[in-house]
C-alpha angles and dihedrals in degrees: 000000000000126000090251093055093046092047092048092051091049092051091046090050091050091050091050091050090050090052092049090048091050091050091051090049092050091049091050092048091049091052091049089050091051090051092048091049090050091051091050090049091050092049091049091049091049091051091048091050091049091051092048091049090050092050090048092049092051091048091051091050090053091051094047 
C-alpha cells in the first residue's frame, strides 16, 4: 500500500468513528430529553393532584 492509500483509509476510519460517536451522543441526548420530559409530566400531574385534593377538601368543608 502506498502512503496515500494508508492515509486515506486512516482518515476514513477517523471520520467513521466521529460519525459513530455523534450518533451515540444524539441517542444519549434523546434519552436525557425523554427522561426530562417524563419528570416534567410527573411534576405537572402531582400539581394537578394537589389542586384537586385541595378543591375536594374545600368542597367537603362547605358541606360539613
